[in-house]
N, C-alpha and C positions, 0 to 999 in steps of 0.2 A: 745502588741506583734506584731499585724499586722502592726502598724505604723513603728516599728523597722525593720520588714521584708521589707516593702516598701522602707525604706531609704536605706537598703542594696542593694536591686535590682536597685535602682536609681544610687547608687555608681558604681555597676558592669557595668551598661549600660554606665555611664559617662566615666569611664576609658577605657572600651572596645571601645567605639566610638572615644574617643580621640586617643587611640592607633592606630585605623584604619586610622585616619586622618594622623598621622605621617607616618604610613606604606605606604599610598598612595602617600605621599610626598617623599618616599624613605629615611626617617630619621629612619632607622631601630633600632638604639640604643635606641632612645627615645620611639619608639613604644614598644620595648621589655620591658622597665620599666613599661609602662602602662599595658601591658598584664600580667606581674608578679603581679601587684597590683590587677588586676581582680581575679587572682587565689588565692591571699591571702584572698580576700573577699569571694570567692566561689570556693572551691577546687575541685568541681565535675562539673564545667562548661566546657563541652567538647569543645565548640567553643573557649574558652579561651586557652586551650592547643593547638588547631589547629592554632590559631593566634600566639601563642608563638613559635610553631614549624616553622611557615612560616617566622617569623622574624629572627630566628636563621638560617634558610635555606639561607635567603638572605644575612646574615652576614657570610656565609660559615662556620658556626659553626655546622657542620653536625652531630657530635655525640650528641650534645645537642638537635638538631632538632629531631633526631631519638627518644630520650627519650620522648620528648613532643608528637610526633606522636603516640608513643606506648601508652601513657597515654590517649590521645584522643580516640584511638581505644578501649582501655580497658573500658572506660566509655560508649562507644556506638556509636562513630562516625566512620562509615565504609563507605568508598567511593573509587572509582577508583582514584580520585585525591590524596587521602592520600597515597594509595599504590604507586602511580607513584612518588610523591615527596619523599617519604621515600626511594623508590628504587633509585632515583637519589642520595640521600645522601649516600647510601651504595655504589653505583657505584663510586662516587667521592672519597670514602674511599678505593676503590679497593677491596671491599668485594662483588665480582661479584655473588657469589652463593646466598647471601641474596638479592642482587639487582634483580637477576633473579626471585626469589620467589615472590617478590613484583610486578614486572612488569607483571608476569603471572596472578596474582590476578587482576591487573589493567585492563588487556586486557579482562578478563572474567567478568568485572563489567558491569552494565547496561549502554548502550550507550558509549562504550569505544572511546576515542579520538585517532586521528591519531598518536599523539606523543607517546601514550602508546606503540603502536606497533613499532614505530621508536626506542624507548628506549630499548624495548625488543630485537630488532635486533642488536643494538649496544652491548648489553650485551652478546648475543650468539656469536657475533664476537670476543669479548674479551676472551671468553671461548674456542675459536677455533672451534666452531660449525657453519661452513659456511652454511650448508644446512638449518638449522633452522633459521639462521640469514636472509638468502634470503627469506624464507617463511614469516617471520615477516615483512620484508620490503614490500613484495608483498601485504600483508594484509593492510598495511598503504596506499599503492598506490590504493587499491580498494576503500578506503575512499575518496581519492583525487588523481586523475590520474595525476595531475600537480605537485605532491609532489617531488620537485627536489632532496631533500636530500635522499629520498627513492631510486630514480633511481640511484643516484651516489653511494649510499652505496651498492646496489646490484652489481654494476659493480666492485667496489673495492673488493668484495668477489670473483667475477669471476677472477679479476686480480691475486689475491693471489693463485687461483687455476690454473692460466695461461690458463683460458678458454676464450680466446680472441674473438672467434666467438660468444659465448654467450653474452659477454660484448657488442659487436657491435650490436647484435640483440636487446638487452635491450635498448640501446640508440637510435636505430632507431625507436623503439616503442615510446620512450619518445619524440623524435623530431616530430613524426607524430601527437602527441597530442599538443605539444607546441614547435614551432620552433624559439622561441625568447629567449631561455635560452642558453647563450654562453657556459656555462659549459658543456652542453650536447655534443656540437660539440668538445670542448676541449678533453673530455674523450673518445669520439668515435675516435677522431684523434689519441690519444695515443694508443688505442687498435689496430688501423690500423698500426701505427708505429711499434708496437711490432710484427705484422705479416709481416713486411717488405713491406707493401703496402704504399710506400712513397707518391705516387700520390694521393691516397685516403686520407691519413693523411693531406697532404697539402691543399686539398680541404676543409676538415673540419676545419683546423686551420684558413684558410682564411675566412670561414663563421663566425667563432667565432670572429675574428678581426673586421669583418663588424658590428657585434652586439655590441662589446665592444673593441674599439681600444686602450684602455690604459693598456691592460694586457701585460706587457713586456715579461712574461714567454712564452706566446703563439707565439710571434714573434721569440723568441729563439728556440722553438720547431720546428717552421716552417723552420727556418734557418737550423737547423740540418737535417731535412728531405730533404731540397734542396741540402745540401752538400752531403748527401748520394746518390743523383742522379747526383753528379758532376756539379751541377748548382752553381758554385762558386759566380758568380756575384750577383745573387738574394739572395743567402745565406748570403753574406756579408751585403747586404742591410738590411736584417732582423736582423742580429746581431747588426748592427749599430743602428737600431731603438730601439731594446731592451736595448742597452747600454745607449742610450739617455734618455730613460724613467727611467733608474736607476738600471738595473739588472747587478750586478757585474760579474757574470759568462759569460754574453754576451760580456762584455768588454774584458774578457780574451780570448774568442773565436775569437773576432774581431782581437785582437793582434796576436794570434798564427796562425789562419787560413787565415786571410785576409792580414794583414800587413806584417808579417814575411815572408810568402811565396811569396810576391811580391818583396822582396828585391833582 
């Protein structure tokens, strides 16, 4: 009897490890088959259900992943990661209430990760709760003050509320921490644009371009700000540069604002 048990354990470990090898090689279909074999051999092996869930998750088979996550949890595997990944499955299925419940559990787990709070914030945002969304993103930033996605997400919430001063303040804080993120200057410039502070917007767009000179849309935005200040010559230079990089709407502005008006 003990010999038979040992053989079964060896088989479980063999298929489990082989499945993980395929998983790490991102061959998820084959990994899935191996994890299913593991569970045929041992139907109460909770790590087998976790692995099966993760393979389905990476294959974007979210409903199947949820079933496997549920089974793993029922058998006894409870972790922040499980709640987080299951929450992502619900989120991608647009079941935001169930996603919210899981992300809340994830953030209350031992040593919650930054992305748990980021995902919670995204879900609150989808549910239209900007205040709680901002709170979740701020908690993520407390874990890592350089978390660019968190800063950007907070500002998007402020944009939706048309709280442009708050958006500018948020990005000023982010820039004070890390002045090498072009996107911070992009979005602070957009907030200044919305407040009709075109000179301030131009300054931020210019700083963004100095950090990442291949972003055609920022040349376009800077061109618009310059045109609002009646600086046609420099505006057209920016539209031309944006069009050269490949922005179609910049080509249209170049034709309508620069070329047509010169005829």
